[in-house]
C-alpha positions as CSV (number, residue, x, y, z in Angstrom):
1,X,43.3,22.4,-63.7
2,X,43.1,20.7,-66.9
3,X,39.6,20.9,-68.6
4,X,38.3,18.3,-71.1
5,X,35.8,17.6,-73.6
6,X,33.9,14.3,-72.2
7,X,31.1,12.4,-73.8
8,X,28.8,10.0,-71.8
9,X,29.3,6.8,-73.5
10,X,25.9,5.5,-74.6
11,X,26.1,2.1,-73.2
12,X,25.6,1.0,-69.4
13,X,28.2,-1.2,-67.7
14,X,28.7,-4.1,-64.8
15,X,32.0,-4.4,-63.0
16,X,32.6,-7.8,-62.3
17,X,35.1,-9.7,-59.9
18,X,36.2,-13.2,-61.3
19,X,38.4,-14.6,-58.3
20,X,39.4,-17.9,-59.9
21,X,39.7,-16.7,-63.6
22,X,42.8,-15.8,-65.4
23,X,40.6,-14.9,-68.5
24,X,36.7,-14.8,-69.0
25,X,35.3,-17.4,-70.9
26,X,33.5,-15.4,-73.6
27,X,34.7,-12.2,-75.3
28,X,31.8,-10.0,-74.4
29,X,34.3,-7.6,-72.1
30,X,35.1,-4.1,-72.2
31,X,38.1,-3.9,-70.2
32,X,40.2,-6.4,-68.2
33,X,42.5,-6.0,-65.3
34,X,44.4,-9.1,-64.0
35,X,45.4,-8.9,-60.2
36,X,46.7,-11.4,-57.6
37,X,43.3,-11.5,-56.3
38,X,41.7,-12.4,-59.7
39,X,40.3,-10.9,-62.6
40,X,38.0,-7.6,-63.0
41,X,36.0,-7.4,-66.1
42,X,34.0,-4.4,-67.0
43,X,31.1,-5.5,-69.4
44,X,28.4,-4.0,-71.4
45,X,25.2,-4.5,-69.4
46,X,21.8,-5.3,-70.8
47,X,18.8,-3.1,-70.1
48,X,17.3,-5.7,-67.9
49,X,20.6,-6.1,-65.7
50,X,20.4,-6.3,-62.0
51,X,23.0,-5.1,-59.6
52,X,25.2,-2.2,-59.8
53,X,25.0,-0.4,-63.3
54,X,27.6,2.0,-64.2
55,X,27.6,4.9,-66.6
56,X,30.7,6.2,-68.4
57,X,32.4,9.3,-69.4
58,X,35.2,9.1,-72.0
59,X,37.7,11.6,-73.4
60,X,36.7,13.1,-76.7
61,X,40.3,13.9,-77.6
62,X,43.5,11.7,-77.2
63,X,46.0,12.9,-74.7
64,X,49.7,12.0,-74.4
65,X,50.6,9.6,-71.7
66,X,53.2,12.1,-70.2
67,X,50.5,14.7,-69.5
68,X,49.8,14.8,-65.8
69,X,46.7,15.4,-64.1
70,X,44.1,14.4,-67.0
71,X,42.5,11.8,-64.8
72,X,42.8,13.8,-61.5
73,X,40.8,16.8,-63.3
74,X,37.9,14.4,-63.8
75,X,37.8,12.3,-60.5
76,X,38.7,15.2,-58.6
77,X,35.3,17.0,-58.6
78,X,33.4,13.6,-58.5
79,X,35.2,12.9,-55.2
80,X,34.3,16.2,-53.9
81,X,30.8,15.4,-54.3
82,X,31.0,12.0,-53.0
83,X,30.3,10.1,-56.1
84,X,32.4,6.9,-56.4
85,X,34.0,5.9,-59.5
86,X,35.5,3.0,-61.3
87,X,38.4,3.7,-63.9
88,X,39.8,1.9,-66.8
89,X,42.5,3.8,-68.6
90,X,43.3,3.5,-72.4
91,X,46.1,4.5,-74.2
92,X,44.2,7.5,-75.4
93,X,41.8,8.5,-72.5
94,X,40.2,7.2,-69.4
95,X,36.8,5.6,-69.1
96,X,35.3,6.7,-65.8
97,X,32.4,4.9,-64.8
98,X,29.9,6.4,-62.1
99,X,27.0,4.8,-60.8
100,X,24.1,5.3,-63.2
101,X,21.6,6.7,-60.8
102,X,24.2,9.5,-60.2
103,X,24.8,10.2,-63.7
104,X,22.9,13.5,-63.8
105,X,24.7,14.6,-60.5
106,X,28.3,13.5,-61.8
107,X,27.5,15.5,-65.1
108,X,26.7,18.6,-63.1
109,X,29.7,18.4,-60.9
110,X,32.1,18.0,-64.1
111,X,30.2,20.9,-65.9
112,X,30.7,22.9,-62.8
113,X,34.4,22.0,-62.8
114,X,34.9,23.6,-66.4
115,X,34.8,20.1,-68.3
116,X,32.3,20.2,-71.7
117,X,30.1,17.1,-71.8
118,X,28.4,15.7,-74.8
119,X,25.7,13.4,-74.4
């Protein structure tokens, strides 16, 4: 298995589905995915936000797009613990979001799998 150095992103996030949009009306988004059923937007959530809040892990070192197993090495241990994820991949690394209330459990699972976590 590929172990990685991950950091916990200090922000908290909201994931939104915008069924009738092709682009958000503002530029307050972190990542966008356009699909036939609409637009998915990941936004930084304010401290007072309601609804599902997510925290993120992001790789500390860029990896090649041809390097297999990088994402699987992170989401596998989380899946084994029953922790849901939402993922947005970049050219350099993957942003793996977990429900904020399960961040400590996710951190433990990733450390147990050999990953190094920086906070």
